[in-house]
C-alpha positions as CSV (number, residue, x, y, z in Angstrom):
1,X,9.3,95.1,46.0
2,X,8.8,92.2,43.6
3,X,5.0,92.8,43.6
4,X,5.5,96.5,42.9
5,X,7.8,95.7,40.0
6,X,5.3,93.2,38.6
7,X,2.5,95.7,39.0
8,X,4.4,98.3,37.1
9,X,5.1,95.9,34.2
10,X,1.4,95.0,34.0
11,X,0.4,98.7,34.1
12,X,3.0,99.5,31.3
13,X,1.5,96.7,29.2
14,X,-2.0,98.0,29.7
15,X,-1.0,101.6,28.8
16,X,0.8,100.4,25.7
17,X,-2.3,98.5,24.7
18,X,-4.5,101.5,25.1
19,X,-2.1,103.7,23.1
20,X,-1.9,101.1,20.3
21,X,-5.6,100.6,20.2
22,X,-6.0,104.3,19.6
23,X,-3.6,103.9,16.6
24,X,-5.1,101.1,14.5
25,X,-2.6,101.8,11.8
26,X,0.4,101.6,14.1
27,X,2.8,99.2,12.4
28,X,4.2,96.1,14.2
29,X,7.5,94.9,13.0
30,X,8.4,91.4,13.9
31,X,12.2,91.2,13.5
32,X,14.0,87.9,13.2
33,X,17.7,87.1,13.1
34,X,18.7,83.5,12.6
35,X,16.4,80.8,11.5
36,X,16.8,77.1,12.4
37,X,18.3,75.3,15.4
38,X,21.0,77.1,17.3
39,X,24.4,75.4,17.3
40,X,24.9,73.3,20.4
41,X,27.7,75.5,21.7
42,X,25.8,78.8,20.9
43,X,25.8,81.5,23.5
44,X,23.2,83.4,21.5
45,X,20.3,80.9,21.5
46,X,17.8,83.7,21.8
47,X,18.7,85.0,18.3
48,X,17.3,81.8,16.8
49,X,13.8,80.7,15.8
50,X,12.8,77.5,14.2
51,X,10.8,77.3,11.0
52,X,8.1,75.5,12.9
53,X,7.8,78.4,15.4
54,X,7.7,80.9,12.6
55,X,5.0,79.0,10.7
56,X,2.9,79.0,14.0
57,X,3.3,82.8,14.1
58,X,2.2,83.2,10.5
59,X,-0.9,81.0,11.1
60,X,-1.8,83.1,14.1
61,X,-1.4,86.4,12.2
62,X,-3.6,85.1,9.4
63,X,-6.2,83.8,11.8
64,X,-6.5,87.2,13.5
65,X,-6.6,89.2,10.3
66,X,-3.3,91.0,10.5
67,X,-2.2,92.5,7.2
68,X,1.4,91.9,6.2
69,X,2.9,94.8,4.3
70,X,5.9,94.8,2.0
71,X,7.7,98.0,2.9
72,X,5.7,100.9,1.6
73,X,4.5,102.5,4.8
74,X,2.1,105.1,3.3
75,X,-1.6,104.4,3.6
76,X,-1.2,101.5,6.0
77,X,-4.2,99.2,6.4
78,X,-5.6,98.4,9.9
79,X,-3.6,95.9,11.9
80,X,-0.5,96.1,9.7
81,X,2.5,93.9,10.4
82,X,5.9,93.8,8.8
83,X,8.1,90.7,8.9
84,X,11.7,91.9,9.0
85,X,14.7,89.5,8.6
86,X,18.0,91.0,9.7
87,X,21.4,90.2,8.2
88,X,20.6,88.3,5.0
89,X,21.5,84.8,6.2
90,X,21.5,81.9,3.8
91,X,18.7,80.2,5.7
92,X,16.3,82.9,4.5
93,X,16.2,81.6,1.0
94,X,16.3,77.9,1.9
95,X,13.9,77.8,4.8
96,X,12.0,81.1,5.1
97,X,11.2,82.1,1.5
98,X,9.3,78.9,0.7
99,X,7.2,79.5,3.8
100,X,6.5,83.1,2.8
101,X,5.5,81.8,-0.7
102,X,3.1,79.2,0.8
103,X,1.4,81.9,2.9
104,X,1.8,84.6,0.2
105,X,3.2,86.9,2.9
106,X,5.6,89.7,2.0
107,X,8.7,90.5,4.1
108,X,11.6,92.9,4.3
109,X,15.2,91.7,4.2
110,X,17.9,93.9,5.7
111,X,21.4,93.3,4.3
112,X,24.9,94.6,4.8
113,X,26.0,95.3,1.3
114,X,29.8,94.7,1.7
115,X,29.2,91.3,3.1
116,X,27.1,89.9,0.3
117,X,28.1,86.3,-0.4
118,X,30.4,86.1,2.6
119,X,29.5,85.7,6.2
120,X,28.3,87.7,9.2
121,X,31.7,89.1,10.4
122,X,30.0,91.3,13.0
123,X,29.3,88.1,14.9
124,X,31.8,87.0,17.6
125,X,32.8,83.5,16.6
126,X,33.5,82.6,20.2
127,X,29.8,83.1,20.9
128,X,28.8,80.8,18.0
129,X,30.0,79.9,14.5
130,X,29.7,82.4,11.7
131,X,26.7,82.0,9.3
132,X,26.9,82.3,5.5
133,X,25.1,85.2,3.9
134,X,23.1,85.5,0.7
135,X,24.8,86.1,-2.6
136,X,24.0,88.9,-5.1
137,X,22.3,86.4,-7.4
138,X,20.1,85.1,-4.7
139,X,19.2,88.6,-3.5
140,X,18.1,89.6,-7.1
141,X,16.1,86.4,-7.4
142,X,14.3,87.3,-4.2
143,X,13.6,90.8,-5.5
144,X,12.1,89.3,-8.7
145,X,9.6,87.3,-6.7
146,X,7.6,90.4,-5.8
147,X,7.3,89.2,-2.2
148,X,10.5,90.6,-0.8
149,X,11.5,94.2,-0.3
150,X,14.9,95.3,1.0
151,X,16.3,97.5,3.8
152,X,19.8,98.6,4.5
153,X,22.0,98.3,7.6
154,X,25.6,99.5,7.9
155,X,28.0,98.4,5.3
156,X,29.7,95.6,7.2
157,X,27.1,95.1,10.0
158,X,28.9,97.6,12.3
159,X,27.2,98.5,15.5
160,X,26.6,102.2,14.8
161,X,25.8,102.9,18.4
162,X,29.5,102.3,19.3
163,X,30.9,104.7,16.7
164,X,31.4,108.5,16.5
165,X,28.4,110.2,14.9
166,X,30.2,111.3,11.7
167,X,31.5,107.8,11.0
168,X,28.2,106.2,11.8
169,X,26.4,108.6,9.5
170,X,28.8,107.7,6.7
171,X,28.3,103.9,7.1
172,X,24.6,104.3,7.3
173,X,24.3,106.5,4.1
174,X,26.7,104.2,2.2
175,X,24.7,101.2,3.2
176,X,21.7,102.7,1.5
177,X,23.6,104.1,-1.5
178,X,25.5,100.9,-2.3
179,X,22.4,98.7,-2.0
180,X,21.2,100.5,-5.1
181,X,24.4,101.1,-7.0
182,X,26.1,97.7,-6.3
183,X,23.1,95.4,-6.1
184,X,20.4,97.3,-8.0
185,X,18.0,97.1,-5.1
186,X,15.9,99.9,-3.6
187,X,16.2,100.5,0.1
188,X,12.7,100.8,1.6
189,X,14.1,101.5,5.1
190,X,17.2,101.5,7.3
191,X,17.7,99.5,10.5
192,X,20.1,100.1,13.3
193,X,21.2,96.5,13.6
194,X,23.0,95.2,15.5
195,X,22.7,97.9,18.2
196,X,24.0,97.1,21.7
197,X,22.7,100.3,23.2
198,X,20.4,103.3,22.5
199,X,21.4,105.3,19.5
200,X,22.5,108.8,20.2
201,X,22.0,111.6,17.7
202,X,19.7,109.4,15.6
203,X,18.6,112.3,13.4
204,X,22.2,113.1,12.5
205,X,23.1,109.5,11.8
206,X,20.1,108.0,10.0
207,X,19.8,108.3,6.2
208,X,17.3,111.0,5.2
209,X,13.8,110.3,3.7
210,X,13.8,106.7,4.8
211,X,11.8,104.9,7.4
212,X,14.1,104.1,10.4
213,X,13.7,100.8,12.2
214,X,15.0,100.7,15.8
215,X,14.3,98.4,18.7
216,X,11.8,100.4,20.7
217,X,8.2,101.7,20.2
218,X,8.6,105.2,18.8
219,X,7.2,107.6,16.3
220,X,9.4,107.7,13.2
221,X,11.0,111.1,14.0
222,X,12.5,111.5,10.6
223,X,9.5,110.8,8.3
224,X,6.5,110.7,10.5
225,X,5.0,108.0,8.3
226,X,4.1,105.5,10.9
227,X,4.4,104.5,14.5
228,X,6.9,101.8,14.6
229,X,6.8,99.0,17.1
230,X,9.8,96.7,16.6
231,X,9.8,93.4,18.5
232,X,12.3,90.6,18.4
233,X,10.0,87.6,19.2
234,X,12.9,85.2,19.9
235,X,14.4,87.6,22.5
236,X,11.2,88.9,24.0
237,X,8.5,86.3,23.3
238,X,6.0,87.2,26.0
239,X,6.3,91.0,25.3
240,X,5.8,90.3,21.6
241,X,2.8,88.0,22.1
242,X,1.1,90.3,24.6
243,X,1.3,93.3,22.3
244,X,0.0,91.3,19.4
245,X,-2.7,89.7,21.6
246,X,-4.2,93.0,22.6
247,X,-4.4,94.1,19.0
248,X,-5.9,90.9,17.6
């Protein structure tokens, strides 16, 4: 039974590789959550990646001629990759942004507008301590750099998969609207983050005319702009590496 399961996993990887090879412009999204060393008592260590690990990834992407994109998903180059950072944690500006500047690699930052300058209240503090989030001033400074584009998540980081469709749709649309009206930032996409399970009624919930980022390989059903392949390297390192390796 074990060998059968292993064989099915390998077969799925091969089929995925074949499918992606036929779509040279299929976009890889490498999604990161928390940067640095996980707290000693953390129960969510797989949400953390160190700066050293990220730098190693950036070097690998450059060596194999992947093209980082900033957020505009029209006319994608071959082997495009988008670096997505979820939640807008303070460590982004202190640890990640200098690294992106060094490599001259763009990235997209997804932020919950209502929590700007506070902390990630969606996090259960019994799993690990809360993390401070970027301020409005810091977000605007990142925007002026020309390297960082922005995406929206729900207003307070709510898990939309756990809410009724009408309430989820409101929180999603408001996240996009207030990113512009409150912070003066344009939303280049919308991410269902965090999402504990598959999103039902996604076409009813997601903001219209925006690229939707969700944690599974899928055509963008709303805009048809790109095939999105979202991977969380810290949660699924081997799956991520394999899919990048077969496209190198």
